[in-house]
C-alpha positions as CSV (number, residue, x, y, z in Angstrom):
1,M,-52.3,-8.0,96.1
2,K,-55.7,-9.6,98.2
3,Q,-53.2,-11.0,100.3
4,V,-51.4,-7.4,101.1
5,W,-54.8,-5.7,101.6
6,T,-55.8,-9.2,104.3
7,R,-52.3,-8.7,105.9
8,L,-53.0,-5.3,106.5
9,L,-57.5,-4.6,107.6
10,L,-55.9,-8.0,109.8
11,G,-52.6,-5.7,111.3
12,G,-55.2,-3.0,111.8
13,L,-57.5,-5.0,113.7
14,C,-54.7,-5.5,115.6
15,I,-53.5,-2.4,116.3
16,A,-57.6,-1.9,117.6
17,A,-57.9,-4.7,119.7
18,T,-54.5,-3.3,121.8
19,A,-55.6,-0.1,122.1
20,A,-59.4,-1.4,123.4
21,A,-58.1,-3.6,125.2
22,A,-54.9,-1.0,126.7
23,S,-57.9,1.6,126.9
24,T,-60.2,-1.2,129.1
25,L,-57.0,-1.8,131.2
26,E,-57.0,1.7,132.4
27,A,-60.3,2.0,133.4
28,T,-60.4,-1.1,135.5
29,F,-56.6,0.5,136.8
30,Q,-58.4,3.5,138.2
31,Q,-61.4,2.0,138.7
32,L,-59.3,-0.9,141.1
33,D,-57.2,2.2,142.4
34,A,-60.4,4.5,143.5
35,E,-61.9,1.2,145.3
36,A,-58.6,1.5,147.3
37,E,-58.6,4.6,147.9
38,K,-62.5,4.4,149.2
39,A,-61.2,0.6,151.7
40,L,-58.7,3.3,153.1
41,G,-60.3,5.7,154.2
42,E,-62.8,3.8,155.6
43,V,-59.9,2.1,157.4
44,L,-58.6,5.4,159.0
45,V,-62.1,6.2,159.7
46,L,-62.5,2.4,161.7
47,G,-59.1,3.5,163.5
48,A,-60.4,6.4,165.0
49,E,-63.0,4.8,166.2
50,M,-61.5,2.0,167.5
51,A,-59.1,4.2,169.7
52,L,-62.1,6.8,170.9
53,L,-63.4,3.2,171.9
54,E,-60.5,2.2,174.2
55,E,-60.2,5.5,175.6
56,S,-63.6,5.4,176.6
57,R,-62.6,2.3,178.2
58,T,-59.7,3.0,180.0
59,I,-60.7,6.5,181.0
60,P,-63.4,6.7,183.4
61,L,-66.7,8.8,182.4
62,N,-67.2,10.7,185.5
63,N,-64.3,12.2,185.7
64,R,-63.5,12.8,182.0
65,L,-61.7,16.3,181.3
66,E,-60.6,17.7,177.2
67,V,-59.8,20.8,176.8
68,L,-60.4,22.4,173.1
69,V,-58.4,25.3,171.1
70,S,-60.2,27.3,169.2
71,I,-59.3,31.0,167.5
72,E,-61.2,34.0,165.9
73,P,-59.7,34.8,162.3
74,S,-57.1,37.9,163.1
75,P,-54.7,39.5,161.0
76,F,-53.5,41.3,164.2
77,F,-52.6,38.4,166.0
78,R,-50.9,35.0,164.9
79,L,-51.4,32.0,168.1
80,E,-47.4,30.8,168.1
81,A,-48.3,27.4,170.8
82,V,-50.7,26.9,174.3
83,Q,-50.0,25.7,177.2
84,L,-52.1,24.2,179.6
85,Q,-51.5,23.0,183.8
86,V,-53.2,21.3,186.1
87,D,-52.8,21.7,189.4
88,G,-49.4,23.4,188.9
89,K,-47.9,21.1,186.8
90,T,-47.6,21.3,183.0
91,V,-50.1,18.4,181.9
92,S,-49.9,19.5,177.4
93,S,-48.7,22.2,175.1
94,Y,-48.9,22.7,171.4
95,T,-47.0,24.7,169.1
96,Y,-48.9,25.1,165.8
97,T,-48.4,25.1,162.5
98,L,-49.3,27.8,159.5
99,N,-51.9,24.4,158.1
100,E,-52.7,24.2,161.3
101,L,-53.2,27.6,162.5
102,T,-55.3,27.9,158.9
103,A,-57.9,24.7,159.9
104,L,-58.1,26.2,163.1
105,S,-59.5,30.1,161.6
106,S,-62.1,28.2,159.6
107,G,-63.8,27.1,162.3
108,G,-61.7,23.6,163.5
109,A,-61.0,23.1,167.2
110,H,-58.0,21.4,167.8
111,S,-58.0,18.7,171.3
112,L,-54.9,20.1,173.5
113,F,-55.6,17.6,176.3
114,R,-57.9,14.9,176.6
115,G,-57.6,12.8,180.4
116,E,-58.7,12.2,183.7
117,L,-58.8,14.1,186.7
118,P,-59.1,12.8,190.2
119,A,-62.6,13.2,191.4
120,G,-62.4,16.5,193.2
121,R,-61.4,20.5,193.2
122,H,-58.7,21.4,190.3
123,Q,-56.9,24.8,189.4
124,L,-56.6,24.7,185.5
125,V,-54.0,27.9,184.1
126,A,-53.9,27.6,180.1
127,V,-51.2,30.0,179.0
128,L,-51.3,31.2,175.6
129,L,-48.3,32.6,173.3
130,G,-48.3,34.5,170.6
131,R,-47.0,37.1,168.3
132,F,-47.9,41.0,166.8
133,P,-47.6,41.7,163.1
134,E,-44.7,44.2,163.5
135,D,-42.9,40.6,166.0
136,A,-43.9,41.9,169.2
137,E,-44.0,38.9,171.8
138,F,-47.6,38.3,173.5
139,K,-48.2,36.3,176.5
140,R,-51.7,35.7,178.2
141,E,-52.8,33.4,180.8
142,V,-56.1,32.4,182.1
143,A,-56.6,30.7,184.8
144,F,-60.3,28.6,186.1
145,I,-61.3,26.1,189.0
146,L,-63.4,22.7,187.9
147,V,-64.5,20.6,190.1
148,S,-64.2,17.0,188.8
149,G,-66.0,13.8,189.1
150,S,-69.5,14.9,188.4
151,G,-70.0,13.6,184.4
152,P,-67.6,14.5,181.3
153,R,-66.7,18.2,180.7
154,V,-65.6,19.2,177.7
155,M,-64.1,22.7,178.0
156,E,-63.1,25.1,175.7
157,L,-60.2,27.6,175.1
158,R,-61.2,30.5,172.9
159,V,-59.0,33.1,171.6
160,E,-61.2,36.2,170.2
161,S,-59.1,38.4,167.7
162,G,-58.3,42.4,168.6
163,D,-57.4,45.0,166.7
164,E,-54.3,47.1,166.0
165,K,-54.7,48.6,169.9
166,T,-56.1,45.5,171.0
167,P,-55.1,42.8,172.1
168,P,-57.0,38.9,171.3
169,G,-59.2,37.7,174.1
170,F,-58.7,34.6,175.9
171,F,-62.1,33.4,177.0
172,V,-62.8,29.4,178.7
173,K,-65.7,27.9,178.0
174,E,-67.5,25.1,179.5
175,W,-69.6,23.1,176.5
176,K,-72.8,20.7,178.3
């Protein structure tokens, strides 16, 4: 009888030790997962920073141009695409997904174009394509003149919501 109790006690201790080891192992795996996730995030940030540094090295500062797109949320209009032309040539065109439109509506901005323009005077034309709730297509263009060569330029193409009777506004703003 004493042997039975001893075996039961030893068996219970083995089960308890195994459960404790499994719990410790699970916690270790969770910690390793968290550390790996953090390291991956840091690698992605460093990669983005490296890409920006490489770009700044290859594009002269005085001739650099960045064109951003931002929108004001509107239940009356859905942005579909934006196209950018410089001196009559299309340099960028982008069609937006619903997730991207959600991000833009939450205050985000999309980098439509980032590159170099030769020093001098340039005509930029931005074309906005979208839809109204009744599925009617909408197209608007805005043209502006830009003189490059005097420092980096950042231009924002801003789509401001209209209402049921007024189409959305499409404006250009230079960030200084």
